[in-house]
C-alpha positions as a Markdown table, in Angstrom:
| # | Residue | x | y | z |
|---|---|---|---|---|
| 1 | Met | 25.6 | -4.8 | 21.3 |
| 2 | Ser | 23.6 | -7.9 | 21.9 |
| 3 | Gln | 21.1 | -9.2 | 19.4 |
| 4 | Leu | 17.3 | -10.1 | 19.5 |
| 5 | Met | 16.1 | -12.9 | 17.2 |
| 6 | Val | 13.0 | -14.6 | 15.9 |
| 7 | Gln | 12.7 | -17.9 | 14.0 |
| 8 | Ala | 10.0 | -20.1 | 12.8 |
| 9 | Glu | 10.2 | -23.5 | 11.2 |
| 10 | Gly | 8.0 | -25.6 | 9.1 |
| 11 | Thr | 7.9 | -28.6 | 6.8 |
| 12 | Thr | 6.4 | -29.0 | 3.4 |
| 13 | Arg | 5.9 | -32.3 | 1.4 |
| 14 | Val | 7.4 | -30.7 | -1.8 |
| 15 | Ala | 10.8 | -30.3 | -3.1 |
| 16 | Pro | 12.9 | -27.1 | -2.4 |
| 17 | Glu | 12.5 | -26.0 | -5.9 |
| 18 | Val | 8.8 | -25.5 | -5.4 |
| 19 | Val | 9.2 | -23.7 | -2.2 |
| 20 | Trp | 12.0 | -21.6 | -3.8 |
| 21 | Ser | 9.5 | -20.4 | -6.5 |
| 22 | Leu | 7.5 | -18.8 | -3.8 |
| 23 | Val | 10.3 | -17.4 | -1.5 |
| 24 | Ala | 12.3 | -15.9 | -4.3 |
| 25 | Asn | 9.9 | -13.9 | -6.1 |
| 26 | Ala | 8.5 | -10.9 | -4.0 |
| 27 | Asn | 5.6 | -10.4 | -6.3 |
| 28 | Thr | 4.0 | -13.8 | -5.0 |
| 29 | Phe | 4.3 | -12.9 | -1.2 |
| 30 | Pro | 0.9 | -11.3 | -1.0 |
| 31 | Gln | -0.7 | -14.1 | -2.8 |
| 32 | Trp | 0.4 | -16.6 | 0.0 |
| 33 | Gly | 1.4 | -14.7 | 3.0 |
| 34 | Pro | -0.1 | -12.1 | 5.5 |
| 35 | Trp | 0.8 | -9.1 | 3.5 |
| 36 | Asn | -1.7 | -6.7 | 1.8 |
| 37 | Asp | 0.6 | -5.8 | -1.0 |
| 38 | Gly | 4.1 | -6.0 | -2.1 |
| 39 | Gly | 6.6 | -6.7 | -4.9 |
| 40 | Tyr | 9.8 | -5.1 | -6.3 |
| 41 | Arg | 11.0 | -1.4 | -6.5 |
| 42 | Pro | 11.1 | -0.7 | -9.3 |
| 43 | Ser | 8.7 | -3.1 | -10.4 |
| 44 | Ser | 10.0 | -6.2 | -12.0 |
| 45 | Pro | 8.7 | -9.7 | -12.7 |
| 46 | Gly | 11.2 | -11.4 | -10.5 |
| 47 | Pro | 12.8 | -13.5 | -9.2 |
| 48 | Ser | 15.0 | -11.8 | -6.6 |
| 49 | His | 18.6 | -11.3 | -7.1 |
| 50 | Glu | 21.3 | -9.9 | -5.0 |
| 51 | Gly | 20.6 | -6.1 | -4.5 |
| 52 | Ser | 16.9 | -6.4 | -5.4 |
| 53 | Ile | 14.7 | -4.0 | -3.4 |
| 54 | Gln | 11.3 | -5.5 | -2.4 |
| 55 | Trp | 8.6 | -3.9 | -0.4 |
| 56 | Phe | 5.6 | -5.5 | 1.6 |
| 57 | Arg | 2.6 | -3.8 | 3.4 |
| 58 | Tyr | 1.5 | -5.6 | 6.4 |
| 59 | Gly | -1.8 | -4.2 | 8.2 |
| 60 | Arg | -2.8 | -0.7 | 7.6 |
| 61 | Arg | 0.4 | 1.2 | 8.7 |
| 62 | Thr | 3.5 | -0.9 | 8.1 |
| 63 | Thr | 5.4 | -1.1 | 4.9 |
| 64 | Ser | 8.7 | -2.6 | 5.1 |
| 65 | Val | 11.3 | -2.1 | 2.4 |
| 66 | Glu | 14.1 | -4.7 | 2.1 |
| 67 | Gln | 17.2 | -5.4 | 0.1 |
| 68 | Ile | 18.3 | -8.9 | -0.9 |
| 69 | Leu | 21.8 | -9.5 | 0.5 |
| 70 | Glu | 22.7 | -13.1 | -0.8 |
| 71 | Ile | 21.1 | -15.8 | -2.7 |
| 72 | Asp | 22.1 | -19.5 | -2.9 |
| 73 | Glu | 19.5 | -20.7 | -5.3 |
| 74 | Phe | 17.0 | -23.3 | -4.0 |
| 75 | Arg | 18.8 | -23.2 | -0.6 |
| 76 | Arg | 18.9 | -19.7 | 1.0 |
| 77 | Ile | 18.0 | -16.1 | 0.6 |
| 78 | Ala | 19.2 | -13.5 | 3.1 |
| 79 | Tyr | 17.9 | -9.8 | 3.3 |
| 80 | Thr | 17.9 | -6.7 | 5.4 |
| 81 | Val | 15.4 | -4.2 | 6.3 |
| 82 | Val | 16.1 | -0.8 | 4.6 |
| 83 | Ser | 13.1 | 1.0 | 6.1 |
| 84 | Gly | 9.8 | 0.5 | 7.6 |
| 85 | Ile | 10.6 | -1.5 | 10.8 |
| 86 | Pro | 12.2 | 0.6 | 13.6 |
| 87 | Val | 15.4 | -2.0 | 14.2 |
| 88 | Lys | 18.9 | -1.7 | 13.5 |
| 89 | Asn | 21.2 | -4.1 | 11.8 |
| 90 | Tyr | 18.2 | -6.4 | 10.8 |
| 91 | Arg | 19.1 | -9.5 | 9.0 |
| 92 | Ala | 16.9 | -12.4 | 7.9 |
| 93 | Glu | 17.5 | -15.5 | 6.2 |
| 94 | Val | 15.2 | -18.2 | 4.7 |
| 95 | Thr | 16.9 | -21.5 | 4.6 |
| 96 | Leu | 15.4 | -24.5 | 2.6 |
| 97 | Thr | 16.7 | -28.1 | 3.5 |
| 98 | Pro | 15.6 | -31.0 | 1.6 |
| 99 | Thr | 14.1 | -33.6 | 3.9 |
| 100 | Ser | 14.6 | -37.5 | 3.3 |
| 101 | Thr | 11.0 | -38.0 | 2.3 |
| 102 | Gly | 11.3 | -35.5 | -0.7 |
| 103 | Gly | 10.0 | -32.4 | 1.1 |
| 104 | Thr | 11.4 | -29.3 | 2.5 |
| 105 | Ser | 12.4 | -28.1 | 6.0 |
| 106 | Ile | 11.9 | -24.2 | 6.0 |
| 107 | Cys | 13.7 | -22.1 | 8.7 |
| 108 | Trp | 12.8 | -18.3 | 8.5 |
| 109 | Ala | 15.1 | -16.3 | 11.0 |
| 110 | Ala | 16.0 | -12.9 | 11.8 |
| 111 | Ser | 18.2 | -11.0 | 14.1 |
| 112 | Trp | 18.8 | -7.4 | 14.9 |
| 113 | Asp | 20.2 | -5.1 | 17.5 |
| 114 | Lys | 18.7 | -5.1 | 21.1 |
| 115 | Thr | 17.0 | -1.9 | 21.7 |
| 116 | Leu | 13.8 | -0.9 | 23.6 |
| 117 | Ile | 11.9 | -0.6 | 20.3 |
| 118 | Gly | 13.6 | -3.6 | 19.0 |
| 119 | Ser | 12.2 | -5.7 | 21.9 |
| 120 | Leu | 8.7 | -4.4 | 21.0 |
| 121 | Val | 9.2 | -5.4 | 17.4 |
| 122 | Arg | 10.2 | -8.8 | 18.6 |
| 123 | Arg | 7.0 | -9.3 | 20.3 |
| 124 | Lys | 5.1 | -8.7 | 17.2 |
| 125 | Leu | 7.4 | -10.8 | 15.0 |
| 126 | Leu | 7.2 | -13.8 | 17.3 |
| 127 | Arg | 3.5 | -13.8 | 16.3 |
| 128 | Val | 4.1 | -13.1 | 12.6 |
| 129 | Tyr | 7.0 | -15.4 | 11.6 |
| 130 | Pro | 5.1 | -18.7 | 12.5 |
| 131 | Glu | 2.2 | -17.2 | 10.6 |
| 132 | Ile | 4.4 | -16.6 | 7.5 |
| 133 | Val | 5.9 | -20.0 | 7.6 |
| 134 | Ala | 2.8 | -21.7 | 8.0 |
| 135 | Ala | 1.3 | -19.8 | 5.0 |
| 136 | Leu | 4.4 | -20.7 | 3.0 |
| 137 | Val | 3.8 | -24.5 | 3.8 |
| 138 | Val | 0.2 | -24.4 | 2.7 |
| 139 | Ala | 1.0 | -22.4 | -0.4 |
| 140 | Ala | 3.9 | -24.7 | -1.6 |
| 141 | Asp | 1.8 | -27.8 | -0.9 |
| 142 | Gln | -0.9 | -26.2 | -2.8 |
| 143 | Gln | 1.1 | -25.4 | -5.8 |
| 144 | Ala | 2.3 | -28.9 | -5.9 |
| 145 | Thr | -1.2 | -30.3 | -5.9 |
| 146 | Ser | -2.6 | -28.0 | -8.5 |
| 147 | Ser | 0.4 | -28.8 | -10.9 |
| 148 | Ala | 0.0 | -32.6 | -10.4 |
């Protein structure tokens, strides 16, 4: 079966370790991203580890439950959606790449099986993913500024 995909990219002026502190801790997501609420199930202080279950509420009706699949500390985190988004075989990765200027290039990408409902989800995520990455860039830059 063919796949649908969304991807958003951004660059921050801070090192990958700073961005990682935000990406690898589900408890921080509602503080910097478009989510109303979220964290770990069961509740824990973070950071994420392989097998972690995390959840996020977006808007009034959507609660997504995700499981961490792989972690390459300071570089990449991969996860799948367990429930909440009506797609099959969803896999997303957040990749952090150091830039030559000491910053970080961020790529947040996901793919899932092509279905009619999956196509509708893609329309929504084409708007949401850039919003998420832009918010992450701002939060990382602000975190670096406040700790300087």
